[in-house]
C-alpha positions as CSV (number, residue, x, y, z in Angstrom):
1,M,15.9,2.2,21.6
2,E,16.3,4.2,18.5
3,L,14.9,2.7,15.1
4,R,16.9,3.1,11.8
5,V,15.7,1.9,8.5
6,K,17.1,-1.4,7.5
7,P,19.5,-1.4,4.7
8,V,18.0,-4.5,3.2
9,V,14.6,-5.7,4.2
10,D,13.7,-9.5,4.9
11,F,12.6,-11.7,2.1
12,M,8.7,-12.1,2.2
13,L,6.4,-13.7,0.1
14,P,3.3,-11.9,-1.1
15,I,1.0,-14.4,0.8
16,W,3.0,-13.4,4.0
17,I,2.5,-9.6,3.6
18,E,-1.0,-10.6,2.7
19,A,-1.4,-12.3,6.0
20,E,0.1,-9.2,8.1
21,A,-2.4,-6.9,6.5
22,N,-5.5,-9.4,7.3
23,A,-4.3,-9.6,10.9
24,L,-4.4,-6.0,11.1
25,L,-8.0,-5.9,9.4
26,R,-9.1,-8.6,11.9
27,Q,-8.0,-6.3,14.8
28,Y,-9.8,-3.4,13.0
29,G,-12.9,-5.2,12.5
30,E,-13.1,-6.3,16.3
31,T,-13.5,-2.6,17.0
32,L,-16.6,-2.2,14.8
33,S,-20.3,-2.8,16.0
34,E,-21.2,-3.7,12.4
35,P,-19.9,-5.9,9.4
36,L,-16.6,-4.4,7.8
37,V,-17.5,-2.9,4.6
38,P,-15.2,-0.8,2.0
39,P,-13.8,1.5,2.3
40,I,-11.2,0.7,5.1
41,K,-10.7,3.6,7.5
42,V,-7.0,3.8,7.2
43,E,-7.1,6.9,9.3
44,F,-8.7,5.1,12.4
45,I,-6.4,2.2,12.0
46,A,-3.4,4.4,12.0
47,E,-4.4,6.5,15.0
48,D,-6.6,4.8,17.1
49,L,-5.2,1.0,16.7
50,L,-1.4,1.8,16.0
51,G,-1.0,5.1,17.9
52,F,0.4,7.1,15.1
53,S,-0.1,11.0,14.8
54,L,-1.1,11.8,11.0
55,T,0.6,15.0,10.2
56,S,1.4,17.0,7.0
57,D,4.1,19.3,5.9
58,E,5.5,20.9,2.7
59,F,8.9,19.5,1.7
60,S,9.3,20.6,-1.9
61,E,12.8,19.6,-2.2
62,T,11.6,16.0,-2.7
63,E,9.3,14.1,-4.8
64,A,8.3,11.8,-2.0
65,L,4.6,11.7,-1.0
66,A,5.1,11.0,2.8
67,Y,7.6,9.7,5.4
68,I,7.1,7.6,8.6
69,D,9.2,8.2,11.7
70,P,8.7,5.3,13.9
71,N,10.7,6.9,16.7
72,E,8.1,9.8,17.1
73,M,5.4,7.6,15.8
74,V,4.4,10.2,13.1
75,I,3.3,9.8,9.6
76,C,3.6,12.9,7.6
77,I,2.0,13.6,4.3
78,N,4.0,16.1,1.8
79,L,1.8,18.8,0.8
80,A,3.9,19.8,-1.9
81,R,2.3,16.8,-3.8
82,S,-1.2,18.0,-3.1
83,G,-2.0,17.7,-6.8
84,Y,-1.6,13.9,-6.4
85,F,-3.6,13.7,-3.2
86,D,-6.3,16.0,-4.5
87,H,-6.8,13.0,-7.2
88,V,-6.5,9.8,-4.7
89,G,-6.7,11.1,-1.3
90,F,-4.6,10.2,1.7
91,D,-5.4,6.7,2.7
92,F,-3.3,4.4,0.3
93,T,-0.1,6.6,1.3
94,W,-0.9,6.0,5.0
95,A,-1.4,2.3,4.5
96,H,1.9,2.2,2.7
97,E,3.6,3.8,5.6
98,I,1.9,1.5,8.1
99,G,3.2,-1.2,5.8
100,H,6.9,-0.1,6.5
101,Y,6.2,-0.2,10.1
102,L,4.5,-3.6,10.4
103,L,6.8,-5.3,7.9
104,N,9.8,-4.6,10.1
105,H,11.5,-2.2,7.7
106,F,13.2,-0.5,10.9
107,V,15.9,-2.1,13.2
108,E,16.6,-1.0,16.8
109,I,20.0,0.1,17.7
110,G,21.9,0.7,20.9
111,E,23.9,3.6,22.2
112,Q,26.9,2.9,19.9
113,L,25.4,3.3,16.1
114,P,27.0,0.4,14.3
115,L,29.1,1.5,11.1
116,W,26.5,-0.5,8.7
117,L,23.7,1.7,10.3
118,Q,25.4,4.9,10.0
119,D,24.1,6.2,6.7
120,Q,20.7,4.9,7.4
121,P,17.9,7.4,7.9
122,K,15.6,7.4,11.0
123,K,12.6,8.1,8.7
124,L,11.7,6.1,5.6
125,I,10.7,8.4,2.7
126,H,7.7,6.8,0.3
127,R,9.1,7.0,-3.2
128,E,6.5,6.9,-6.0
129,N,8.7,5.4,-8.6
130,V,11.7,3.4,-7.2
131,R,13.0,1.0,-9.8
132,E,14.0,-2.8,-9.2
133,G,17.7,-2.6,-8.1
134,E,17.6,0.6,-6.5
135,K,18.3,0.8,-2.8
136,Y,14.9,1.0,-1.3
137,F,13.0,-0.9,-4.0
138,W,12.0,-4.0,-1.9
139,H,11.1,-1.7,1.0
140,E,8.6,0.2,-1.3
141,Y,7.5,-3.1,-3.1
142,Q,6.5,-4.6,0.3
143,A,4.9,-1.6,1.5
144,N,3.0,-1.2,-1.7
145,K,1.8,-4.8,-1.4
146,F,0.7,-4.3,1.9
147,A,-1.3,-1.1,1.4
148,A,-3.3,-3.0,-1.6
149,Y,-3.9,-5.9,0.6
150,L,-5.2,-3.8,3.4
151,M,-7.4,-1.5,1.4
152,M,-8.5,-4.0,-1.2
153,P,-8.5,-7.4,0.7
154,K,-9.7,-10.3,-1.8
155,W,-12.5,-11.3,0.6
156,L,-14.2,-7.9,0.1
157,L,-13.2,-7.4,-3.3
158,C,-14.3,-10.7,-4.9
159,P,-17.9,-10.3,-3.6
160,A,-17.9,-6.5,-4.6
161,I,-17.2,-7.2,-8.4
162,Q,-20.2,-9.6,-9.0
163,R,-22.2,-6.4,-10.0
164,F,-19.6,-4.9,-12.2
165,N,-18.4,-5.7,-15.9
166,L,-14.6,-6.0,-15.4
167,R,-14.1,-5.2,-19.2
168,Q,-15.4,-1.8,-19.1
169,W,-13.1,1.0,-17.4
170,S,-16.4,2.5,-16.0
171,S,-16.6,-0.4,-13.6
172,I,-12.9,-0.1,-12.7
173,Y,-13.6,3.5,-12.0
174,E,-16.5,2.7,-9.8
175,L,-14.8,0.0,-7.9
176,A,-11.8,2.4,-7.1
177,K,-14.2,4.9,-5.9
178,Y,-16.1,2.5,-3.7
179,F,-12.6,1.1,-2.0
180,N,-11.4,4.6,-1.9
181,V,-8.2,3.9,-4.1
182,S,-6.6,4.9,-7.4
183,V,-7.7,3.5,-10.7
184,T,-4.2,2.3,-11.1
185,A,-4.3,0.4,-7.8
186,M,-7.5,-1.2,-8.4
187,S,-6.6,-2.4,-11.8
188,R,-3.4,-3.9,-10.6
189,R,-5.1,-5.5,-7.7
190,L,-7.8,-7.1,-10.2
191,Q,-5.0,-8.1,-12.5
192,E,-2.9,-9.6,-9.6
193,L,-6.0,-11.8,-8.8
194,G,-6.1,-12.9,-12.3
195,L,-9.7,-11.2,-12.7
196,V,-8.7,-8.9,-15.6
197,F,-5.6,-8.3,-17.9
198,V,-4.8,-4.8,-18.8
199,S,-3.2,-4.3,-22.4
200,G,-2.7,-0.8,-22.9
201,K,-6.1,1.1,-22.7
202,T,-7.9,-2.3,-23.2
203,L,-9.4,-4.7,-20.6
204,Y,-9.3,-8.4,-21.2
205,G,-10.4,-11.5,-19.2
206,S,-7.0,-13.1,-19.1
207,E,-3.6,-12.7,-20.8
208,E,-4.2,-15.6,-23.1
209,E,-7.4,-13.7,-24.5
210,A,-5.4,-10.5,-25.0
211,T,-2.6,-12.2,-26.9
212,G,-5.2,-14.3,-28.9
213,Q,-4.1,-17.7,-27.5
214,L,-7.0,-20.4,-27.8
215,P,-7.4,-22.5,-24.2
216,L,-6.1,-26.0,-24.6
217,F,-9.4,-27.5,-23.2
């Protein structure tokens, strides 16, 4: 059966997306002969656990970082964006594309292509900057959440931060390097967990601290 991109993805709470990522991490952990530690080996997960071929090509006509083709089980990195990958590596993008696959962003079709699927691609392109309201915003939002949960699970991240001062950017950089993610991805994950609040270039312990609000108790 051929797969096409769903025009609209199913609603998913972040906690549900996190559960999907944790299920994959448990599967990954079962293959190891030692405790699971950062960085998560996304390449192994993609190829050995899920059966994807990881390839690369140069498609300069688009700003896309990569695409996933679930029919051929291929994830292809865009070498035209090599400057981006020189900085952050491939892993988060691979994890993002895996998210598209595991979060059911594709739908099976029969021999007769329904009208509502005729303009839907067989591949989903990773767009770095899709704004809310645009056609594939929720596809990209969910896949980015999945990648963050897969590469920075809170049960690995929370113990790791104990030796860092999260009000110093040098600590965020070290944590990002340890988990093999970008500084932006790490700071967003820490903020989502309520561990820091970023305002401009300054790190705070909370949004209340950043705005000068006093605690009630």
